[in-house]
ZABA-35656 format. One record per residue (C-alpha): residue in one letter; chain; y, z, x. Coordinates in Angstrom, 2 decimals, decimal comma, m for minus. Layout:
BEGIN
 vomar torza      yy      zz      xx
     A     A       Y       Z       X
...
//
This chain:
BEGIN
 vomar torza      yy      zz      xx
     M     A  121,45  211,45   29,77
     S     A  121,84  214,46   32,09
     D     A  121,25  218,02   30,91
     K     A  124,83  218,82   31,95
     H     A  126,27  216,33   29,47
     R     A  123,93  217,50   26,72
     E     A  125,02  221,09   27,31
     V     A  128,69  220,08   27,12
     Y     A  127,96  218,42   23,77
     R     A  126,23  221,58   22,52
     E     A  129,23  223,74   23,44
     E     A  131,67  221,41   21,71
     A     A  129,40  221,05   18,68
     Y     A  129,08  224,84   18,29
     E     A  132,88  225,08   18,34
     L     A  133,19  222,29   15,80
     L     A  130,62  223,93   13,49
     G     A  132,51  227,23   13,67
     N     A  135,72  225,50   12,66
     L     A  133,85  223,51   10,00
     E     A  132,66  226,66    8,24
     N     A  136,20  228,03    8,05
     T     A  137,58  224,67    6,91
     L     A  134,99  224,42    4,12
     L     A  135,94  227,87    2,84
     E     A  139,61  226,81    2,88
     L     A  138,68  223,67    0,94
     E     A  136,89  225,79   m1,66
     E     A  140,19  227,59   m2,29
     S     A  142,24  224,36   m2,20
     P     A  139,93  221,57   m3,45
     C     A  142,77  219,08   m3,85
     D     A  144,05  219,35   m0,27
     M     A  143,07  215,98    1,19
     E     A  144,31  216,95    4,63
     I     A  141,48  219,49    4,81
     V     A  139,06  216,82    3,57
     G     A  140,23  214,55    6,37
     N     A  139,63  217,30    8,93
     I     A  136,09  217,83    7,64
     F     A  135,36  214,11    7,75
     R     A  136,63  213,80   11,32
     T     A  134,56  216,82   12,38
     M     A  131,42  215,29   10,89
     H     A  132,19  211,94   12,47
     T     A  132,67  213,54   15,89
     I     A  129,41  215,48   15,63
     K     A  127,60  212,32   14,53
     G     A  129,10  209,97   17,10
     S     A  128,74  212,31   20,05
     G     A  125,26  213,33   18,89
     A     A  124,07  209,73   18,97
     M     A  125,67  209,22   22,36
     F     A  124,02  212,26   23,95
     G     A  120,55  211,77   22,52
     F     A  120,72  214,07   19,48
     D     A  119,55  211,36   17,12
     N     A  118,27  213,81   14,48
     I     A  121,72  215,39   14,23
     A     A  123,46  212,00   14,11
     T     A  121,18  210,69   11,34
     F     A  121,49  213,81    9,21
     T     A  125,26  214,20    9,70
     H     A  125,80  210,58    8,66
     E     A  124,70  211,46    5,10
     V     A  127,29  214,26    4,87
     E     A  129,96  212,04    6,41
     T     A  129,29  209,36    3,78
     V     A  129,96  211,80    0,94
     F     A  133,22  213,05    2,46
     D     A  134,30  209,46    3,05
     Q     A  134,12  209,02   m0,73
     V     A  136,04  212,28   m1,24
     R     A  138,88  211,30    1,06
     N     A  139,10  207,88   m0,61
     G     A  139,55  209,54   m4,00
     N     A  136,17  208,43   m5,36
     L     A  134,60  211,90   m5,52
     L     A  135,90  215,37   m6,42
     V     A  135,42  218,55   m4,41
     T     A  133,11  220,90   m6,31
     K     A  131,34  224,21   m5,66
     D     A  128,07  222,28   m5,34
     L     A  129,53  220,07   m2,61
     I     A  130,80  223,11   m0,68
     D     A  127,41  224,84   m1,01
     L     A  125,51  221,76    0,15
     T     A  127,84  221,20    3,10
     L     A  127,54  224,82    4,23
     Q     A  123,75  224,45    4,10
     A     A  124,06  221,22    6,10
     R     A  126,21  223,02    8,65
     D     A  123,48  225,67    9,07
     I     A  120,80  223,00    9,51
     I     A  122,87  221,19   12,17
     K     A  123,28  224,49   14,02
     S     A  119,51  225,07   13,87
     M     A  118,97  221,59   15,33
     L     A  121,43  222,38   18,12
     D     A  119,56  225,62   18,82
     G     A  116,38  223,62   19,25
     E     A  114,72  225,18   16,22
     T     A  112,20  223,24   14,16
     V     A  113,64  222,32   10,77
     E     A  111,17  221,31    8,07
     H     A  111,48  217,67    7,07
     K     A  111,06  218,69    3,44
     I     A  114,20  220,83    3,55
     V     A  116,22  218,13    5,32
     N     A  115,08  215,42    2,90
     Q     A  115,86  217,57   m0,15
     L     A  119,37  218,22    1,16
     I     A  119,92  214,52    1,89
     Q     A  118,80  213,64   m1,65
     S     A  121,20  216,25   m3,04
     F     A  124,09  214,67   m1,12
     Q     A  123,11  211,17   m2,24
     A     A  122,97  212,37   m5,85
     L     A  126,65  213,26   m5,61
     L     A  127,65  209,70   m4,73
     P     A  129,08  207,68   m7,64
     E     A  127,65  204,33   m8,66
     Q     A  129,18  201,52   m6,58
     Q     A  130,46  199,58   m9,59
     D     A  132,25  202,64  m10,96
     L     A  134,29  203,27   m7,82
     P     A  138,04  203,28   m8,50
     T     A  140,38  201,07   m6,50
     R     A  141,06  202,38   m3,02
     G     A  144,48  203,77   m2,39
     T     A  144,76  205,53   m5,77
     N     A  144,66  209,01   m4,24
     K     A  148,27  210,06   m3,91
     K     A  147,71  212,93   m1,48
     Y     A  145,80  210,92    1,13
     E     A  147,06  207,34    1,18
     Y     A  144,78  204,48    2,29
     E     A  145,60  200,79    2,38
     T     A  144,49  198,87   m0,70
     L     A  142,10  196,02    0,11
     P     A  141,76  193,28   m2,48
     P     A  138,17  192,21   m3,17
     N     A  136,74  189,36   m1,10
     A     A  139,76  189,28    1,21
     P     A  138,65  190,06    4,79
     I     A  141,30  191,01    7,30
     T     A  141,23  190,06   10,96
     Y     A  142,26  192,71   13,44
     R     A  143,13  192,50   17,11
     I     A  141,92  195,63   18,89
     R     A  142,52  196,57   22,49
     F     A  140,33  199,40   23,78
     R     A  141,44  200,56   27,21
     P     A  139,48  203,76   28,00
     S     A  140,37  206,34   30,60
     P     A  139,03  205,56   34,09
     Y     A  137,17  208,88   33,90
     L     A  135,31  207,92   30,71
     F     A  131,86  207,92   32,35
     Q     A  132,34  211,45   33,70
     T     A  132,40  212,78   30,13
     G     A  129,03  211,14   29,43
     T     A  130,54  208,59   27,00
     N     A  128,96  205,15   26,75
     P     A  131,60  202,62   25,58
     I     A  128,92  200,07   24,68
     L     A  127,81  202,31   21,79
     L     A  131,38  202,32   20,46
     L     A  131,58  198,53   20,70
     N     A  128,27  198,19   18,86
     E     A  129,59  200,44   16,10
     I     A  132,67  198,20   15,80
     K     A  130,37  195,16   15,54
     G     A  128,69  196,80   12,57
     L     A  131,95  196,68   10,60
     G     A  132,08  192,88   10,26
     E     A  132,27  189,62   12,15
     C     A  133,27  190,53   15,66
     R     A  133,96  189,05   19,09
     V     A  134,36  191,24   22,18
     I     A  136,04  190,07   25,39
     A     A  135,74  192,21   28,50
     Q     A  138,83  192,29   30,73
     L     A  137,90  192,58   34,41
     D     A  141,26  192,19   36,16
     L     A  141,46  195,90   37,08
     I     A  138,16  195,93   38,98
     P     A  138,94  196,45   42,71
     T     A  137,19  194,91   45,68
     L     A  133,67  196,07   46,51
     E     A  134,75  198,32   49,40
     D     A  137,34  200,09   47,20
     I     A  135,29  200,49   44,03
     D     A  134,29  203,96   42,77
     H     A  131,08  203,69   40,78
     E     A  131,99  206,77   38,70
     L     A  135,17  205,19   37,30
     C     A  135,57  202,75   34,41
     Y     A  137,73  199,76   35,36
     T     A  136,85  197,51   32,41
     Y     A  138,77  197,35   29,14
     W     A  138,07  195,26   26,06
     D     A  139,84  192,99   23,60
     I     A  138,12  192,82   20,21
     L     A  138,58  190,40   17,32
     L     A  137,19  191,87   14,09
     T     A  137,13  190,27   10,65
     T     A  136,13  192,84    8,05
     H     A  136,64  194,19    4,54
     K     A  137,12  197,67    6,03
     G     A  140,50  199,29    6,50
     S     A  142,14  200,34    9,77
     N     A  141,16  203,97    9,18
     E     A  137,47  203,08    9,44
     I     A  138,22  201,36   12,75
     K     A  140,15  204,39   14,03
     D     A  137,25  206,65   13,09
     V     A  135,00  204,79   15,55
     F     A  137,26  205,84   18,42
     I     A  138,04  209,32   17,05
     F     A  136,39  211,28   19,86
     V     A  137,85  209,19   22,73
     E     A  141,32  208,51   21,35
     D     A  142,97  211,34   23,29
     N     A  141,97  209,83   26,64
     S     A  142,17  206,13   25,80
     E     A  144,73  203,47   24,97
     I     A  143,82  201,99   21,59
     T     A  145,90  199,47   19,68
     I     A  144,94  197,97   16,30
     D     A  147,02  195,09   14,95
     V     A  146,52  192,90   11,87
     I     A  146,69  189,24   12,91
     D     A  145,50  187,65    9,66
     E     A  145,37  189,07    6,13
     G     A  142,99  186,47    4,72
     D     A  145,50  183,76    3,78
     F     A  144,07  181,24    6,26
     G     A  146,30  178,24    6,89
     D     A  146,28  175,10    9,00
     T     A  148,73  176,31   11,61
     T     A  147,46  177,63   14,92
     K     A  149,60  179,78   17,20
     R     A  150,36  178,54   20,63
     L     A  148,78  180,19   23,65
     G     A  152,09  181,58   24,82
     E     A  152,82  183,12   21,41
     I     A  149,42  184,83   21,35
     L     A  149,94  186,27   24,85
     I     A  153,34  187,64   23,80
     E     A  151,93  189,22   20,62
     R     A  149,11  190,80   22,58
     G     A  151,64  192,30   24,94
     D     A  150,14  190,58   27,97
     I     A  153,45  188,81   28,72
     T     A  157,00  188,97   27,44
     K     A  159,07  186,11   26,07
     E     A  161,14  186,32   29,23
     D     A  157,99  185,92   31,31
     L     A  157,06  182,85   29,32
     D     A  160,53  181,33   29,63
     K     A  160,59  182,08   33,36
     T     A  157,24  180,45   33,93
     L     A  158,09  177,43   31,85
     S     A  161,33  176,86   33,70
     M     A  159,82  177,82   37,09
     K     A  162,82  179,98   37,81
     K     A  163,07  182,72   40,43
     P     A  162,80  186,45   39,47
     I     A  165,81  187,86   37,63
     G     A  166,81  189,91   40,66
     E     A  166,85  186,90   42,91
     L     A  168,80  184,91   40,34
     L     A  171,43  187,67   40,03
     I     A  171,77  187,90   43,80
     D     A  172,02  184,15   44,22
     A     A  174,69  184,00   41,52
     G     A  176,74  186,64   43,36
     I     A  176,67  188,92   40,34
     T     A  175,26  191,88   42,28
     S     A  174,04  192,80   45,76
     R     A  170,50  192,99   47,13
     D     A  170,89  196,78   47,75
     K     A  171,77  197,40   44,11
     V     A  168,79  195,38   42,91
     H     A  166,57  197,35   45,31
     A     A  168,00  200,64   43,99
     A     A  167,24  199,57   40,42
     L     A  163,65  198,72   41,36
     V     A  163,23  202,10   43,08
     E     A  164,58  203,86   39,99
     Q     A  162,16  201,93   37,80
     E     A  159,20  202,87   39,98
     H     A  160,33  206,51   40,14
     I     A  160,43  206,82   36,34
     K     A  156,94  205,35   36,13
     E     A  155,57  207,88   38,64
     I     A  157,23  210,82   36,88
     R     A  155,80  209,83   33,51
     K     A  152,37  209,26   35,01
     K     A  152,46  212,72   36,58
     Q     A  153,52  214,31   33,28
     Q     A  150,66  212,63   31,46
     K     A  148,22  213,86   34,12
     D     A  149,53  217,43   33,85
     E     A  149,14  217,36   30,07
     S     A  145,59  216,06   30,35
     V     A  144,47  219,03   32,51
     S     A  146,35  221,77   30,64
     S     A  143,08  223,53   29,80
     I     A  139,53  223,50   31,08
     R     A  136,19  224,84   29,89
     V     A  134,58  227,45   32,17
     A     A  131,05  228,83   31,94
     A     A  130,89  232,51   30,96
     Q     A  128,64  233,27   33,95
     K     A  131,31  232,04   36,36
     L     A  133,92  234,21   34,67
     D     A  131,66  237,26   34,86
     K     A  131,08  236,58   38,56
     L     A  134,84  236,36   39,11
     V     A  135,34  239,74   37,41
     D     A  132,62  241,28   39,59
     L     A  134,30  239,96   42,73
     V     A  137,68  241,27   41,60
     G     A  136,03  244,66   41,04
     E     A  134,67  244,65   44,59
     L     A  138,11  243,65   45,86
     V     A  139,69  246,60   44,03
     T     A  137,21  248,95   45,73
     V     A  137,94  247,48   49,19
     Q     A  141,67  247,67   48,52
     A     A  141,33  251,38   47,68
     H     A  139,49  251,89   50,99
     L     A  142,29  250,09   52,83
     T     A  144,95  252,20   51,13
     Q     A  143,11  255,39   52,06
     K     A  142,67  254,23   55,66
     A     A  146,34  253,29   55,96
     G     A  147,36  256,71   54,66
     N     A  145,16  258,51   57,18
     E     A  146,25  256,37   60,17
     R     A  149,96  256,78   59,37
     D     A  150,67  253,37   60,84
     P     A  153,84  251,96   59,16
     E     A  152,77  248,34   59,69
     L     A  149,30  249,02   58,27
     V     A  150,87  250,82   55,30
     L     A  153,07  247,77   54,54
     I     A  150,03  245,48   54,68
     S     A  148,10  247,87   52,43
     E     A  150,91  247,98   49,87
     E     A  151,13  244,18   49,81
     I     A  147,36  243,86   49,37
     E     A  147,52  246,46   46,58
     R     A  150,24  244,48   44,78
     L     A  148,33  241,21   45,04
     T     A  145,08  242,89   43,96
     E     A  146,75  244,34   40,86
     E     A  148,16  240,93   39,92
     L     A  144,78  239,28   40,46
     R     A  143,06  242,00   38,44
     D     A  145,50  241,68   35,53
     T     A  145,27  237,87   35,57
     T     A  141,48  237,94   35,65
     M     A  141,35  240,47   32,83
     S     A  143,71  238,33   30,75
     V     A  141,38  235,35   31,18
     R     A  138,53  237,42   29,73
     M     A  140,63  238,38   26,72
     M     A  139,88  236,55   23,46
     P     A  141,54  236,77   20,03
     I     A  139,40  238,77   17,62
     G     A  140,13  236,19   14,92
     S     A  137,16  234,18   16,20
     T     A  134,95  237,06   15,02
     F     A  136,86  237,78   11,81
     S     A  136,51  234,18   10,62
     R     A  132,69  234,44   10,58
     F     A  132,72  237,09    7,89
     K     A  134,32  234,95    5,18
     R     A  131,03  233,09    4,82
     L     A  129,10  236,39    4,87
     V     A  131,20  237,91    2,07
     R     A  131,02  234,68    0,06
     D     A  127,23  234,47    0,21
     L     A  126,56  238,19   m0,34
     S     A  128,95  238,47   m3,29
     R     A  127,22  235,54   m5,01
     E     A  123,80  237,02   m4,32
     L     A  124,84  240,35   m5,86
     G     A  126,82  238,84   m8,75
     K     A  130,15  240,24   m7,55
     E     A  133,58  238,74   m7,08
     I     A  135,03  239,70   m3,71
     E     A  137,87  238,37   m1,59
     L     A  138,08  238,99    2,16
     T     A  141,52  239,16    3,78
     T     A  142,31  239,54    7,48
     E     A  145,25  240,73    9,53
     G     A  145,92  240,77   13,28
     A     A  143,53  237,93   14,10
     E     A  145,60  237,23   17,23
     T     A  144,81  240,69   18,66
     E     A  142,97  240,22   21,96
     L     A  139,90  242,05   23,26
     D     A  137,58  241,66   26,22
     K     A  135,02  238,94   25,47
     T     A  132,15  241,36   26,15
     V     A  133,50  243,79   23,55
     I     A  133,92  240,98   21,00
     E     A  130,38  239,71   21,57
     R     A  128,88  243,17   20,96
     L     A  131,17  243,90   18,02
     N     A  129,64  241,32   15,70
     D     A  126,58  243,33   14,57
     P     A  128,49  246,57   13,77
     L     A  131,01  244,67   11,67
     V     A  128,22  242,83    9,84
     H     A  126,57  246,15    8,88
     I     A  129,85  247,68    7,73
     I     A  130,85  244,66    5,63
     R     A  127,39  244,41    4,05
     N     A  127,71  248,05    2,98
     C     A  131,20  247,39    1,60
     V     A  129,83  244,53   m0,50
     D     A  126,65  246,30   m1,66
     H     A  127,71  249,96   m2,02
     G     A  131,50  249,82   m2,04
     I     A  132,71  247,08   m4,38
     E     A  131,65  247,55   m8,02
     A     A  130,42  244,84  m10,38
     P     A  133,25  242,85  m12,06
     E     A  132,58  244,31  m15,52
     L     A  132,59  247,88  m14,19
     R     A  135,82  247,28  m12,29
     E     A  137,51  246,02  m15,44
     A     A  136,26  249,08  m17,35
     L     A  137,78  251,30  m14,63
     G     A  141,12  249,51  m14,87
     K     A  140,71  247,71  m11,56
     P     A  141,16  243,99  m10,87
     R     A  137,99  242,04  m11,51
     V     A  138,01  240,70   m7,95
     G     A  137,31  243,33   m5,29
     M     A  139,11  243,31   m1,95
     I     A  137,83  243,83    1,59
     H     A  140,49  243,87    4,27
     L     A  139,86  243,44    8,01
     S     A  142,69  244,31   10,38
     A     A  143,15  244,73   14,12
     K     A  146,04  246,06   16,18
     H     A  146,73  247,36   19,67
     S     A  147,10  251,08   20,27
     G     A  147,83  251,78   23,93
     A     A  144,79  250,80   26,02
     N     A  142,69  250,52   22,85
     V     A  142,33  248,32   19,81
     L     A  142,02  249,76   16,32
     I     A  139,90  247,76   13,88
     E     A  140,01  248,85   10,24
     I     A  137,63  247,76    7,49
     T     A  139,03  248,74    4,09
     D     A  137,65  248,17    0,60
     D     A  139,01  249,09   m2,83
     G     A  135,60  250,03   m4,21
     A     A  133,98  253,22   m5,44
     G     A  134,52  255,21   m2,25
     L     A  132,08  257,68   m0,70
     D     A  130,61  260,45   m2,85
     K     A  130,96  263,55   m0,67
     D     A  128,68  265,69   m2,85
     R     A  125,96  263,04   m2,92
     I     A  126,10  262,65    0,88
     W     A  125,81  266,45    1,23
     K     A  122,84  266,59   m1,12
     K     A  120,99  263,77    0,68
     A     A  121,70  265,30    4,08
     V     A  120,24  268,65    3,00
     E     A  117,18  266,99    1,38
     N     A  116,44  265,02    4,56
     G     A  116,99  268,00    6,86
     F     A  120,09  266,67    8,60
     I     A  122,05  269,87    7,90
     A     A  121,30  273,40    6,70
     V     A  121,92  274,40    3,09
     D     A  124,52  276,99    4,12
     A     A  126,29  274,74    6,66
     N     A  130,07  274,68    6,43
     L     A  131,31  271,23    7,44
     P     A  134,79  269,75    7,07
     E     A  135,17  266,59    5,01
     K     A  135,39  264,32    8,08
     E     A  132,07  265,57    9,45
     I     A  130,38  265,15    6,07
     Y     A  131,43  261,48    6,00
     S     A  130,19  261,06    9,59
     L     A  126,66  261,89    8,35
     I     A  126,34  258,30    7,12
     F     A  125,89  257,31   10,77
     A     A  122,80  259,51   11,22
     P     A  119,55  257,57   11,91
     G     A  117,67  256,86    8,67
     F     A  120,39  258,27    6,41
     S     A  121,02  256,40    3,14
     T     A  122,26  257,31   m0,32
     A     A  120,90  254,13   m1,92
     E     A  118,52  254,72   m4,81
     K     A  116,49  251,61   m3,91
     V     A  116,10  249,29   m0,97
     S     A  117,60  245,80   m1,41
     N     A  117,76  242,67    0,69
     V     A  121,28  243,68    1,70
     S     A  121,05  247,40    2,54
     G     A  119,42  250,71    1,72
     R     A  117,06  251,37    4,63
     G     A  119,42  253,68    6,49
     V     A  119,43  251,77    9,77
     G     A  122,65  249,74    9,62
     M     A  125,26  252,46   10,11
     D     A  123,12  254,07   12,81
     V     A  123,37  250,76   14,71
     V     A  127,13  250,82   14,20
     K     A  127,49  254,27   15,79
     K     A  125,20  253,52   18,73
     T     A  126,94  250,23   19,52
     I     A  130,45  251,66   19,29
     D     A  129,42  254,62   21,47
     S     A  127,98  252,23   24,06
     L     A  131,37  250,48   24,12
     R     A  133,05  253,85   24,83
     G     A  134,66  253,70   21,40
     S     A  134,75  255,94   18,35
     V     A  134,27  255,61   14,58
     E     A  136,28  257,43   11,94
     V     A  135,74  257,37    8,16
     H     A  138,31  258,09    5,47
     S     A  137,42  257,76    1,80
     E     A  138,62  258,67   m1,66
     K     A  136,14  258,61   m4,51
     G     A  136,99  255,86   m6,99
     T     A  139,70  254,40   m4,75
     G     A  138,00  252,99   m1,66
     T     A  136,92  253,58    1,92
     T     A  138,43  252,84    5,32
     I     A  136,33  252,78    8,48
     T     A  138,33  252,72   11,73
     L     A  136,81  251,56   15,00
     K     A  138,66  252,54   18,17
     L     A  137,64  250,36   21,10
     P     A  138,80  249,97   24,71
     L     A  140,51  246,71   25,62
     T     A  138,09  246,03   28,46
     L     A  134,80  247,32   29,86
     A     A  135,20  246,06   33,43
     I     A  138,18  247,79   35,06
     I     A  140,18  250,66   33,59
     E     A  143,01  252,91   34,66
     G     A  141,59  256,37   35,25
     L     A  142,66  259,84   36,33
     L     A  140,74  261,00   39,42
     V     A  139,97  264,74   39,45
     E     A  137,98  266,98   41,79
     V     A  135,67  269,90   41,10
     G     A  134,17  271,48   44,19
     R     A  133,20  268,52   46,34
     H     A  132,52  266,31   43,32
     F     A  134,84  263,67   41,86
     F     A  135,21  262,63   38,24
     I     A  137,21  259,98   36,38
     L     A  138,82  260,55   32,98
     P     A  140,05  257,41   31,15
     L     A  143,83  257,49   31,44
     S     A  144,17  256,18   27,89
     V     A  143,07  259,55   26,44
     V     A  144,98  261,77   28,89
     R     A  148,16  263,30   27,50
     E     A  149,27  265,80   30,17
     C     A  148,15  268,15   32,96
     I     A  149,03  271,85   33,16
     E     A  148,11  274,78   35,42
     L     A  145,56  277,44   34,51
     T     A  146,04  280,76   36,34
     R     A  143,85  283,85   36,43
     E     A  146,42  285,60   34,19
     D     A  146,09  282,85   31,58
     V     A  142,31  283,31   31,56
     E     A  142,58  287,07   31,14
     K     A  145,03  286,70   28,24
     A     A  142,45  284,61   26,35
     H     A  139,96  287,54   26,41
     G     A  136,98  285,44   27,47
     K     A  137,65  282,49   25,14
     N     A  138,20  278,99   26,54
     I     A  141,60  278,60   24,91
     A     A  144,99  277,88   26,46
     I     A  148,41  278,23   24,87
     V     A  150,43  275,05   25,36
     R     A  153,95  275,15   23,90
     D     A  152,90  277,73   21,29
     E     A  149,80  275,73   20,29
     L     A  146,18  276,72   20,93
     V     A  144,23  274,11   22,90
     P     A  140,49  274,64   23,50
     Y     A  139,21  273,60   26,91
     I     A  135,94  272,84   28,67
     R     A  135,19  273,84   32,26
     I     A  133,74  270,84   34,05
     R     A  132,33  273,25   36,64
     D     A  130,29  275,06   33,98
     A     A  129,36  271,93   32,02
     F     A  127,82  270,27   35,10
     R     A  126,71  273,53   36,77
     I     A  128,73  273,00   39,95
     N     A  128,62  275,92   42,38
     G     A  131,28  276,98   44,83
     P     A  134,48  279,07   44,98
     V     A  136,95  278,74   42,11
     P     A  140,59  278,18   43,15
     I     A  143,18  280,76   42,09
     I     A  145,12  278,09   40,20
     E     A  143,09  275,49   38,34
     Q     A  144,28  272,43   36,43
     I     A  143,77  271,59   32,74
     V     A  143,73  267,89   31,87
     I     A  144,63  267,75   28,18
     T     A  143,18  264,80   26,26
     E     A  143,38  263,63   22,67
     I     A  140,02  263,01   21,00
     E     A  140,04  261,78   17,40
     R     A  143,54  263,24   16,91
     N     A  142,44  266,61   18,30
     R     A  143,58  267,97   21,66
     V     A  140,90  269,14   24,08
     G     A  141,40  270,27   27,69
     F     A  139,14  269,78   30,70
     V     A  139,46  272,33   33,51
     V     A  139,17  270,94   37,06
     D     A  139,96  272,25   40,55
     D     A  142,47  269,56   41,43
     V     A  144,06  266,41   39,97
     V     A  144,03  263,71   42,66
     G     A  145,99  261,07   40,73
     E     A  145,72  257,71   38,99
     H     A  142,93  255,41   40,12
     Q     A  141,95  251,81   39,34
     T     A  138,39  252,31   38,19
     V     A  135,77  249,61   38,54
     I     A  133,07  250,61   36,06
     K     A  129,49  250,54   37,33
     S     A  126,58  251,05   34,95
     L     A  124,20  253,92   35,58
     G     A  120,55  253,19   36,33
     K     A  117,77  253,57   33,80
     V     A  117,02  257,11   35,02
     Y     A  120,51  258,25   33,97
     K     A  120,75  256,07   30,87
     H     A  120,66  258,97   28,40
     V     A  122,84  261,47   30,32
     N     A  125,29  262,97   27,85
     G     A  128,96  263,13   28,73
     V     A  128,85  260,39   31,38
     S     A  129,59  256,74   30,55
     G     A  129,30  255,24   34,03
     A     A  130,32  255,61   37,65
     T     A  132,70  254,10   40,18
     I     A  132,91  253,87   43,97
     L     A  135,94  255,37   45,68
     G     A  137,62  253,94   48,77
     D     A  135,57  256,06   51,19
     G     A  132,29  255,15   49,50
     T     A  132,02  258,35   47,44
     V     A  130,61  257,98   43,94
     A     A  132,69  259,40   41,08
     L     A  131,27  259,85   37,57
     I     A  133,27  258,47   34,64
     M     A  133,32  261,08   31,89
     D     A  132,71  260,28   28,25
     V     A  135,20  262,88   27,09
     A     A  134,42  262,55   23,37
     R     A  130,67  263,02   23,74
     L     A  131,07  265,72   26,40
     A     A  133,32  267,74   24,10
     A     A  130,90  267,35   21,18
     N     A  127,88  268,33   23,29
     V     A  129,52  271,39   24,81
     Y     A  130,59  272,65   21,41
     M     A  127,09  272,11   20,03
     N     A  125,41  274,06   22,87
     E     A  126,13  277,73   22,98
     G     A  125,66  277,81   26,74
     G     A  128,23  275,07   27,16
     T     A  125,97  273,27   29,62
     V     A  125,18  269,58   29,90
     Y     A  121,75  269,23   31,45
     L     A  121,52  266,43   33,96
//
């Protein structure tokens, strides 16, 4: 088996295991929903069957034990319990470890298998099949085997998926007395044969005590791309009569009754008979045949279109595509600049057309990278379930806005920050059930995850209805650990932001869940690296809300290109609110303070020239780009505003990794490098330094 096929199995198995975890948690809430049980069984069967086919025998053997238990559940012979859910979640984790190539101790696997087998009822105590009203199965009387006629016609492209049909046929043989007949009439001549295609299909006669659902389960992971028919031809009441050959062919669908009658009477085709009888003309018969063939072709084309409606693409290929689109955007900007300088109308038209196509390609490529954040949200239900049990708490996790889309890179890096925040909500936020009841709160605590779009950003809120943050306690710990001075005067928002300081913790003791003061520090660093921001709002005794503001994408953004001296800078357009002029008179009216009056409101501003120590003459009229940072307006003074610019973000080298106020760089059309400003950090740094200078 090729490594390519094994890797495809791994990808599909990871996806199935992710869905399995969510389905198990749903089943825990609705233990009588047999539709969910059926989904779990089919997932296990797919993992087992495909695992055996692609050489993952350890996974197939282990999964078979879990599948056996859920087969009893779906047949109404076993109830869904907390123990079953716990064991299956553990089994899911072990299967994932096997997929990852990790070594799993045989002792652990054997103990889990024994636990599953202990759940199985004694064979003689099993109730009659078909008694479960929510998930009907056919009732099979004892000692009454049924004979089935099965036709398995796989897709011609079966081999290209790495599927071996012989393994499926062997599994069918294991269900009872079986005969398999290979049909070879579709195999072309030797010069026309394609060795990668499957031309053979099979007719199977199976006599078994099993029901049709067990037969369908064998083909469960090829049924979408195969033609499978299962018909009962004998229900066990064997008689002396034997069907004629013609009758069997008609039942099998190989011929029609008309075909049989025609052959027996040796008559001409119906078209020829109608023409000879003078009932219709040859042209009309030909038109009817053309119509018949046309309908067949249309339906075949529709089926083909449906079969290729989606494809699986490697992440590396997608990243390469985004990189190429970024380079194309840079070249397009160069072309636009060149066309403007040449003043050639024909070149300008070509440039505008290329710009339009580039924007469409950019937007399409970015949309392909976008993923719903629900795939990340769903992971935390298991986390909250396990942590709440470990800590003896009762907590329910709810989500909202799971369909909100974010760049896949942002989603991948968002997992760890959310884990740290939720762990703190469970450990520090939500109180014990008894304490909550004493405080007049519901016994079950709530953690709510929500996501929504806000312009070019996404807002993610994590809210709990727990004890809230103790502002005085945070202040006391910050002073004790030397984070702030005793006489410092900080607003409430800045006091809450101290929880993100490295090593800061208000926990009295260190637990397995939290208390070391490293989690929230990781949150802040990760969100900052994503060019996002974190905001905390809390009320003591009521709860806490942590809001993460993140950009939609990290690859290409809309920016505002500005110039200071001979240097160019990019400000993210998502934070820009307006641009106004700054004259010498305005500066004099401020009496040396960096403050501008905008529609009767005071707006502080930062001189980019001073912050980056750029020399050169200052223009008589400067420009203030007013931005909004954490709901506060801050201006940035520049020499000139060039205009909007599609910004392809390039990472800075290791030498400039820790430069404050700069989040990256981009290349302009003429090859000039422009720095992308981190406006939030630049504003914070300038206010913290009396000299107002960012040292490069």
